[in-house]
C-alpha positions, 0 to 999 in steps of 0.5 A: 766438394763444398757448396762454396767451392761449387759456386766458385767454379766457372759457369758453363755457357749454354745458348739461350734463345731471347724471348719472343724471337724465332730461331734464325735458320741459315739461308740457302744459296738460292735465298742469297742470290734471290732466285727461285730454284723451281721456277728457274729449273722449269724455265731452263727445261723449257729453253732446252726443249725450245732449242731442240725444236728450233734445230728442226724448225730452222732446217738443222741450222746449228748456227741459228741454235747457237745464236739462240743459246747466246740470247738465252744466256743473255736473258738469264744474266738479265733475270739474275741481275734484275732479281737483285734489285728490290721492288722499291727500286722498280717502283722508283724507276718506273717513270724513267722506264716508261719515258725511255720506252716512249722515246725509243718508240718515237725514235722508231717512227723517225729512224727505225729499221724496216723488216718484213714490211714493218718499221719496228726495230732500232739498230746500233750498227755493229752492236745491237738490233732490238725491238723497243715495243717488246720492252714496253710489255714490262714498262707500261704495266710497271708504270700502271702499277706504280700509279695505282700504288699511290691511289686508294683501291679499288680505283675510281673512274678518274684513275681509270682515265689516267691509266687509259692514257698511260696505256693508250700512248705506247699502244698507239705508237706500236700499232702504227708501226704496224704491230697489232699483235705486240700492241694488243699484248702491251695493252693486255699486260697493263689492263691486267694490272687495272683488273687486279686492282679490284674494279667494280662491276660497274666500271668493268661494264662501262669500259667494256661498252666503250671498247666495244663501241670503238671496235668499228673505228679500230676496224677502219684504221687497220691495215689491209693485211690486218683486216685480211687476217681476221677475214681469213680466220673466219673462213681460211679456205676462202684463199688457200694459196694466199692469206689462208695458207699459213693457218691451213699448213699449220693445222695440216702439220699438227693433224698429221702428227697424230698421237706420237708424231712423226719423229724428230727431224721427220716432219714433212710440212716443216722440212719441206718448207710448206710451213711458213715462219716455222722457227718463229711464230708457227714453231709449235706446229713443228713440234706437233708434227714431229712429237704429236699430241703427246709432245704438245701436251708435255709442253702445255703442261710445262707452261701450266706448271710455270704459271702456277709456280709464278702465281704462287710466288705472286701471292707472296707479295706484301704490298700493293705494287708488288702484287699488281706487278707480279700478277700482271707479269705471270698472267701476261705470260699465260696470255702469250702462250694462249694467243700463240697456240690459239692462232697456230691451231686456228681458234684465234686470228694470226696476230704475230705472237711468238711462243714464249722461250721456244720461238726464235728471237732475242728481244722477246726472250730478254723481256720475258726473263727480266719479267721473271727476274722482277717476280723473283725479286718481289718473292725474295724481298717479301720479308723486308716489306712492312707487314 
């Protein structure tokens, strides 16, 4: 073949990579739907184990387990939907969510539904019954993170005062329901945002001193049963058949489980109904009695892995708002676990905090999964944010 005939042949096209550009890889299904498969798998495993324990704790009532499974299904749907939204959407809607939450807390005081001696619920007859204070566990840190996102960090004292007002109003409205446990969790979720913003040690010391100075005022404004809980924590045997009954029975159940437990559905404290609130706040005592120390360690290890995975996702955020909010969500989840295990085992006062995604409850499950949806959204949209 002659040279000019070679030049006249059609050129074969080879893919040429443009300069200074990376090779685009095909996104997985998980990346397209903005979900983290590892965290999702851990949460589903936790829910499945929770339903297993709930069946025993509820007195082997399958209708209770089905109702909880439906609530878990709704919570998962909420998580998936929220994960599709961008962090900028959360930032834009933070004031609206906070305002609606405050309005619902006020509505609870006016037309709230009373249950177990407290006015904490709003009910739409025949449709839904929910607890607005649970939603504030997300709305308040969301608002604080949105505010601090506009401030120069670390925050100054005037910024801390504004955050204190943002936190204080819903906390007071929740505490007067009365619901001291939820109010403390709402406060802790928002305070974590402020701490992650980078407070100076001087400000931390000043705020700690103010909190310590306000403890006597808090004690004077607590309900009688709340004071009794604190006194019972210090000496449970002072009233073994009254205020000390819960903690004595829960520690007895956990201790009687031993290393391997008595076996599923074979717990005496729970099945014979000595253990109060066994399907809600004290459900981990049921697990400890039936599955022993090994079962409790497996559950706690699962929680630790979830928190670790959540922290890894939180560190991937590329803006202030995302880091503050994501860090608050996963660290607050850790506080829920710590407080519940602590109060059931007797190292903390009983404050009525459910065990996340194990205790029976609808609003708390939806709120927790919505928080994980926000966490996954922040991680999934990290490449869309300016570096």
